[in-house]
N, C-alpha and C positions, 0 to 999 in steps of 0.2 A: 721348458723352453716357451718364452710367449710365444703366441700367435702373432704373425705377421700379417697384416690386413690392410687391406685397399678397398674403401667403400666410397661408391658412386652416389653421389646425391643430384637426383636430376632437377630437383626444386619444382617449380612448375613451368615445365618445359615440355615439348614434344606432344603432339596428337598420338592416339592409340597406336596406328599403322608405322608412325616415325619409332615410336617405342619399341614396337615389335622388331623393326628393322636393326634398330641399334643393339638391341638384345642378341639378335642372331648374330650379327657381325662379331659383337664381344665372344660369346660362345664359341665360334669357330676360333676366333683368334686365341683365346686363352687355352682351348684345346691343343691348339698346335705350337703353341709358343711358350706357355706357362708352366712349371710345375706345381704339384701339389702342394707343396711347402707355404705358398701364398693363398690367404684365403681371399677371397673376391664378392664384395655383396653389392646390388645394385638396389639402390631405395629410389622408387618410382613413385610418381603419383598414385594417389588410390585407383583410380580408375585404369591403370595398367597393370595392376597386381596378378589379377587371373591369368591374363594372358601370358605376361612375362615369365609367371610361374610354369606353366605349361612348357615353355621353349627351355626353361632351366631343368626341367625333369631329366635325370641321368647326369646331370653335371656333378663331376665329383668335388668341385672347390668355389663353385659359384653359387651365392645364397641369396634368396630375396629378403628386402628390407623394406619397410614403409617410412614416410618422413614424420609421421607424428601417429598419435592415439588420443582417445578421450581418457580422462580419469576413472569415470564410471563403466561399470560393468554392462550395463544397458540401460534403456528408459528411453524418456521423451525428452531427447536430446538431438533435434532434428539437424541434419547436415554432419553431424559427427560419426567418427567412425571407430567400434571397439576393439579392444586387444583380440576376443573371442572372433571377429570377424577377419582380423590380421591372420589369425593363427589358421583360420577355415580354408585360405587361400595358399598355405604353406609359408607364409613368411616367417622368417626365423629372427630377423633384427627388427629394431625400431628406432629411430632418430629422435632423441628427446631433448629439450632444452637449447635448440639451435638458435643463435643469436637472433636470427630473424623472428622466431615464434617467441622469443623473449620481450624484442623490441615492439613488433606490430600487433602484436596478440596479448602482450602484456602477462606473459607467463612468468610467475614468480617461482622462485626456491621451493615454497610452500605446496604450490600447484604441482611444481613436478617431483617433489616428493610423492604425491599421490600417483602421479603416471607412473612412476618407476615402480611403484608397489602393484599396479594394476597389471604392468607389463610383465614382471617377474611371476606374477600369479596364475598368467596365462601362458607361461612356457616362451615367452619372448625374451630375447636379450637385448638390454637397451643400450644404444650408442648415445652415452650422456655427454652434451657439449658444454663447455664451460669456456669462457675467455673474457676479455677485458676490453674497453673502448681505448681509442687514442689518448683522451683526457685522463684515464687513470693510468695508463702508461706512464704518461708524461709527470704525472704527479707521483712517480715512482711507490704507487700503492699497489701494483697489478698482481705481486705473488700473494698478498693478503686478501686482495679480492676473489681471486680465481680459487683459491683455499676455501674460501667461506662458502662457494657455490659448493663444491663437493661436501663441506661440511653439512650445509644445512639441506641439502637434497639425497645423500647418500650413507652419512655416518648413523642412520638409526640402522642400516643393515645388518645382518649377523656375517660372520665369516664364510659361510657358505654362499650367501644371496650375493655378497660382494663380486665373488668370483664369475658371476653372470653378467656382470658391466663391463663393457667397453667405453673407455672414456675417450673424448675427442677434445683436443684443445684448440680453439680456434680465437687467434686475434682478431676481434671484429676490425680492426684497422686495415686489416691485411684481406678482406674479403671482398670479392668482387671489385677492387680497388685497383688490381695489378701490382700493388705493394707485397711484398712477403718478408715475413720474419727470416732473420739471418738463420743459418744453422745452427748458429751458436744460440741465439735467441730461443729458439726453438728446444733445443737440448735443454738448456737452463731452466725454462718453464716446466718441461717435462720431470725434469729430476726432482725440482721442488714438489711437484703434485703426487711424484711417487714416495717421497720422502713423508709427506702428508698423509697418505695413505698407510705407509708402513706405522707412522704415529699411531694411527688408530687400529689397523687390522694385524698389525707385524708385518716384518720384512718379506719372511716367505710368501705371503699371499700378495703383498704388494709388487713382489719382483715377477709374479705371474700374471700382471694385468696387463693389457694390452692399452697403450696410450698412442692415441693418434693426431698427428697435425693436420690441420684444417684451415687452410689459407692461402690460395691462390698458389697452390701446387701444381706444377707442370712438369712435362719430360725435362724440361731443360734443367729444374732444380732438383726434382725428387729424389734422386741419388744422394745428394749432397744432404739434403732435409733427412733423408731415412738413415743415412751413416749414424747420426746420433745414438747413442748407445741406450736412451731412454726413449727413442722415437721408434714406433713400433707399425707405422704404416701412416695412411692418410686418409681423411675423408675430404673426397674431390669434388669440387662445384663444377664450374664450367667445363673444365677439360674432361669431366666423365659424359660429356654431351657429344664428343668425337671419339669413336671406337678405337681409332689408333692411337691417339694421344693418351686414351685411359688406359689402354692395354700396355703403352710403351712405360707408363708410370709403374704398372704392377711389375713390370719386368726389371725396375730399378732395383728390386731385391736379387735378382739372380747375377 
């Protein structure tokens, strides 16, 4: 059975006190309203990690995630954060290759290969993001483009290593725009990605990998999106900043 996962990506939002308040609200709501069959991840800004980690202590199905890490183990990289640093504050997941980092910080598939390797070597579970722009979709090359992202950054891994990866498909044209892929479009891409993974790692392994949808999911559409047989949850942006909305998305599985 694949993990059902809802991950909140706070991006560059909330000061520390706001982040701790949001975490506290989510922890209490999840404890009261959500069964342990759903894995919840809070991917916070770096400065929040230690404080949020303490609030998650004892929670059985809420885990800490970071939004990025450096590809190097350590060294003279001012302003960067290493995988070991993340692990030292009990982070278990790290988002890699988000479309915003690909676009604004010029992260390439080659660089993300290194980041994936470093994260795995330090016991972190990468949430590897992939997705296409509106132009690529309209050119009808979106399947090839997104599969190529997986090929270039993940297909060097062995069968054991790939099982430590969570895939997040994010149609770039649906992030922060209010647009959302239809449930059919989401399922279609997720099925293509799972088949692509199966071609490399085998059907059994591919069927065990969680593939999340990330693109303006909200309480009103999460249930329909998550009903796709290859859609195993969501990477949630804006809606993760409101505790009630986020937990209602988590509850879409119940």
